[in-house]
C-alpha positions as CSV (number, residue, x, y, z in Angstrom):
1,X,188.0,193.3,142.7
2,X,190.1,190.8,144.4
3,X,191.1,187.5,142.8
4,X,188.8,185.6,145.2
5,X,185.8,187.7,144.2
6,X,186.5,187.2,140.5
7,X,187.0,183.5,141.0
8,X,183.7,183.3,143.0
9,X,181.8,185.2,140.3
10,X,183.2,182.8,137.6
11,X,182.2,179.8,139.7
12,X,178.7,181.2,140.3
13,X,178.4,182.0,136.5
14,X,179.4,178.5,135.6
15,X,176.9,177.0,138.1
16,X,174.1,179.2,136.7
17,X,175.0,178.1,133.1
18,X,175.0,174.4,134.2
19,X,171.7,174.8,136.0
20,X,170.1,176.4,132.9
21,X,171.5,173.7,130.7
22,X,170.2,171.1,133.1
23,X,166.7,172.6,133.1
24,X,166.7,172.7,129.3
25,X,167.8,169.1,129.1
26,X,165.2,167.9,131.6
27,X,162.4,169.7,129.8
28,X,163.6,168.3,126.4
29,X,163.6,164.8,127.9
30,X,160.1,165.1,129.2
31,X,158.6,166.4,125.9
32,X,157.1,163.8,123.7
33,X,158.9,163.2,120.4
34,X,155.7,162.5,118.6
35,X,152.8,164.8,117.6
36,X,149.5,164.5,119.5
37,X,147.7,162.6,116.7
38,X,150.6,160.2,116.5
39,X,150.5,159.6,120.2
40,X,146.7,159.0,120.2
41,X,147.1,156.6,117.2
42,X,149.8,154.7,119.1
43,X,147.7,154.5,122.2
44,X,144.8,153.1,120.2
45,X,147.1,150.5,118.6
46,X,148.7,149.6,121.9
47,X,145.3,149.3,123.6
48,X,144.1,147.0,120.9
49,X,147.2,144.9,121.2
50,X,146.8,144.6,125.0
51,X,143.2,143.4,124.5
52,X,144.4,140.8,122.0
53,X,147.1,139.6,124.4
54,X,144.5,139.3,127.2
55,X,142.2,137.3,125.0
56,X,145.0,135.0,123.9
57,X,146.0,134.4,127.5
58,X,142.4,133.8,128.5
59,X,142.4,130.9,126.0
60,X,145.7,129.5,127.2
61,X,144.6,129.8,130.8
62,X,141.3,128.1,130.1
63,X,143.2,125.2,128.5
64,X,145.4,124.8,131.5
65,X,142.4,125.0,133.8
66,X,140.4,122.3,131.8
67,X,143.4,119.9,131.7
68,X,144.1,120.5,135.4
69,X,140.4,119.9,136.4
70,X,140.5,116.7,134.3
71,X,143.6,115.7,136.3
72,X,145.7,115.6,133.1
73,X,148.6,117.0,135.1
74,X,151.3,116.4,132.4
75,X,149.2,118.2,129.8
76,X,148.4,121.0,132.2
77,X,152.1,121.4,133.0
78,X,153.0,121.6,129.3
79,X,150.3,124.2,128.7
80,X,151.5,126.1,131.8
81,X,155.0,126.2,130.4
82,X,153.7,127.6,127.1
83,X,151.7,130.2,129.0
84,X,154.9,131.3,130.9
85,X,156.7,131.7,127.6
86,X,154.0,134.2,126.5
87,X,154.2,136.1,129.8
88,X,157.3,138.0,128.7
89,X,155.4,139.5,125.8
90,X,152.7,140.8,128.2
91,X,155.5,142.3,130.3
92,X,157.3,143.9,127.4
93,X,154.1,145.3,125.9
94,X,153.0,146.6,129.3
95,X,156.2,148.6,129.6
96,X,155.7,150.1,126.1
97,X,152.1,150.8,126.9
98,X,153.1,152.7,130.1
99,X,155.5,154.9,128.0
100,X,152.6,155.6,125.6
101,X,150.3,156.5,128.5
102,X,153.0,158.9,129.8
103,X,153.3,160.5,126.3
104,X,149.5,160.8,126.1
105,X,149.3,162.5,129.5
106,X,152.1,164.9,128.5
107,X,150.0,166.3,125.6
108,X,146.7,166.4,127.6
109,X,146.9,170.2,127.7
110,X,146.4,170.2,123.9
111,X,142.9,169.1,124.3
112,X,139.7,170.9,125.5
113,X,138.5,170.2,129.0
114,X,136.0,167.5,128.0
115,X,138.7,165.6,126.1
116,X,141.2,166.1,129.0
117,X,138.7,164.4,131.3
118,X,138.4,161.5,128.8
119,X,142.2,161.3,128.7
120,X,142.5,161.2,132.5
121,X,139.8,158.5,132.8
122,X,141.4,156.6,129.9
123,X,144.8,156.7,131.6
124,X,143.3,155.5,134.8
125,X,141.6,152.5,133.1
126,X,144.8,151.6,131.2
127,X,147.0,151.8,134.3
128,X,144.4,149.6,136.2
129,X,144.6,147.1,133.4
130,X,148.4,147.1,133.4
131,X,148.4,146.5,137.2
132,X,146.0,143.5,136.8
133,X,148.2,142.1,134.0
134,X,151.2,142.3,136.2
135,X,149.4,140.4,138.9
136,X,148.4,137.8,136.2
137,X,152.1,137.5,135.2
138,X,153.2,137.0,138.8
139,X,150.7,134.2,139.3
140,X,151.6,132.4,136.1
141,X,155.0,131.1,137.4
142,X,153.5,130.0,140.7
143,X,150.8,128.0,138.8
144,X,153.5,126.3,136.8
145,X,155.5,125.5,139.9
146,X,152.4,124.1,141.7
147,X,151.5,121.9,138.7
148,X,155.1,120.8,138.3
149,X,155.1,119.7,142.0
150,X,151.9,117.8,141.5
151,X,153.3,116.1,138.4
152,X,156.5,115.1,140.2
153,X,154.5,113.6,143.1
154,X,152.4,111.8,140.6
155,X,155.5,110.3,138.9
156,X,157.0,109.3,142.3
157,X,153.6,108.1,143.5
158,X,154.1,110.0,146.7
159,X,151.8,112.3,148.6
160,X,152.1,116.0,148.1
161,X,151.7,118.9,150.4
162,X,151.4,122.1,148.4
163,X,151.8,125.6,149.7
164,X,150.7,126.7,146.2
165,X,147.2,125.8,145.1
166,X,147.2,126.0,141.3
167,X,143.4,125.8,141.0
168,X,143.0,128.9,143.3
169,X,145.7,130.8,141.6
170,X,144.2,130.1,138.2
171,X,140.9,131.7,139.5
172,X,142.9,134.7,140.6
173,X,144.6,134.9,137.2
174,X,141.2,134.7,135.4
175,X,139.9,137.5,137.6
176,X,142.9,139.6,136.9
177,X,142.5,139.0,133.1
178,X,138.8,139.8,133.3
179,X,139.4,143.1,135.1
180,X,142.2,144.0,132.7
181,X,140.0,143.3,129.7
182,X,137.1,145.3,131.1
183,X,139.4,148.3,131.7
184,X,141.0,148.0,128.2
185,X,137.6,147.7,126.6
186,X,136.4,150.8,128.5
187,X,139.5,152.6,127.3
188,X,138.9,151.5,123.8
189,X,135.4,153.0,123.9
190,X,136.8,156.2,125.3
191,X,139.4,156.4,122.5
192,X,136.7,156.7,120.0
193,X,135.9,160.2,121.4
194,X,139.5,161.5,120.8
């Protein structure tokens, strides 16, 4: 064999080894680090936490809406600021929840076909709830900006032309929370069967 042939075989051998190591690494990364019962327990816990967060935010949002409807703009703004501070918790927990859903789906093959169908429906409900909670979070800052603009106009005793309608956005937020809670509650019921 010539030197070029030996060198080519060595390079091909090294590439094959690197590819095999890469596949092993990727498969290890995609495997959950928890057992199936631990994953299901964590999903139940995270689902309950998300329901609790949605309920807390319903109360906060209702407080803002009530103050806004009564034209207590300063109090509505203060409440909107508090709501925005809580938004980061929803975002963080939604990311954790997404990881737990991914883990649950990765062990779905460990269940019988009926339970697999439950898991797929469960994941769909939970992902829908996360999507609605993300919409809710996106609207929260806009509501705060709109109320702040109204408060500033009130202080300056000047007319206001808002592109943002806080009252309408709060209705959208309430709707997003309602849909999220319904999906989380449906998921909670399905979790009883696992």
